[in-house]
N, C-alpha and C positions, 0 to 999 in steps of 0.2 A: 750731768746729762749732756750727751754729745750734741753738737750743733749740726744743723743741716749744711751740706755742701751745695752751694748754689751753682757751681760750675761742673762738678763731676758727680757720677753716681757709680755704684757697684755695677760692673759689667762694661764700663767705659775703658778705653785704652788710656793708660797713664801717659801724661805728656812727657815727651822726650826732654832731656836736659844734658848739659855738659858743664860741670862745675869743678873748680879747683880744690884739690886736697891741700890745705894750708901747710902741712908738714913737708910734702914732697914737691909741691907745685904742679904735680901731674893733674891733667884734666880727666875727670871720670865722667863717663856718659852712662845714661840709663841702660843703653844697649850693652855696655860692658858688664853690667850687673845681672842681666837677665840670663835665661837658659836654665834657671832654677827659681823656685819661689823666692820672693824678696819681701822683707819687712823694711819699710821705708818710714823713718821717723823724722818729723819736722819739729825743730825746737826754736825757742826764742833766741838763744845765744849761749855760748859757753860761760858767760857771766851769770846765768840764771841758775839758782840753787835747785829749783824743781827739774830743770833740764839736765843738770848734772846727775841728779838722783836717777832720772830715767835712763841716762847713758849707762849708769851702773846696773840698772835692772836688765837692760839689754845684754850687757856683758855677763851678768850672773846667769842669764838664760841662754847663753851661746851654745851650750851642750844640747839643749832641747831643740834649738833652731837647727843646729848641725845634724842632729838625729833625724830631722824631718827634711833634710836636704836643702834647707833655706839659707839664703844669705841675708845680710842686713847692711843698711847704710843710713847715715843721719845727715840731714841738711839743716844748717843753722843760718838764720837770717842775720848775717854778720860778715864783716870783711875778713879775708884770710889773715891779714896782719894782726887784727885784734884777737884772733883765735889761737895764734901760734904758741904763745907762752903757755897757755893752759894745756894745749894738746901735747906740748913737749914734756910737761910734767905729769900728764895723765894719758898714757898711751892706751888706745882701745884696739881690739882685734877686728875692727871694721872701719870703713872709711867714714870720716866726719868731714863733710864738705861745706864750703862757704858759698852762700848766695847773697853777696854784697848788694846786688842790684834789686833783690827781692823779686826778680822776674819769675823764678821757678815757684817760689812761695805763692805768688799771684796765680800762676797757671794751675796750681793744685787747689786753689780756693781756700787757702789757709792764712791769707794775708790780713793783718790788722793795721789799718791806717791810724786809728786812734780810738781808744776807749779808756775806761777808768784805771786800767792797769798796764796798758801797752800803747806804744807809739811806733809805727813803722817796723813791725816785726811779724813773726809767724805765731799763730796759735799752735800750741802743742797738738800734734796730730800723728796718727799712725795709719799707714796704708799697707795692706798685704796685696802683693801682685802675684799673679801666676807666672809661669815660665815665659809666657809671651808678652807679659806686661799689662794684662787685663786686671783691673781693680777687682779684688774679691772681697775686700773688707776695708772699711775706713772708720775712723773715730777722730772727730775734731773736737777738741776740748772747748767747753763753754768758758772756763776760767783756767788760769795758768797751772793750777795744782791738780787738774784732772787729767787722767790718762786712761787708755783702754787697759783692761786687765790682760795679763799674759795668758790666762786661760782662754780668753776669747781669741787671741792671736794664734795660739797653738791649736785650738779647735779648727780654725780656718785653714791652717796649714795641713792638719790631719785630713780635712775634707778634700784637699787638693791631691793627696797621695793616691 
């Protein structure tokens, strides 16, 4: 069951960010990704098996996202250096960005300071933003193995069309 976001709600403007792509060193801003609907995924880190599975789910659904005119990006609560080896071996057709300071994770209300399964990382979370960056859907996991269903995400994107 999804957790409540105590900072943001559907209808709010998504917080701006500028984060590095660990492979290219390029800084990617939210503004660079808008102009079309956007699926934004927050993950614990590239070391997390559940997050790796979800990255694969996003990749598997790229055709459906593209058909709906949507882009996608992932933000990991991890340093660029610690992500690089994994991302070199596992190339994704979307940006996987590093939030080493956890500032963006905190702004989006998905930060975990400490609980029984996590310390100083992000809860897995999915946000769907419209072309202007308004939050249209969000799902924040209660536990690390929980994710939104792609049918919910695609239905939200269909409603934006």
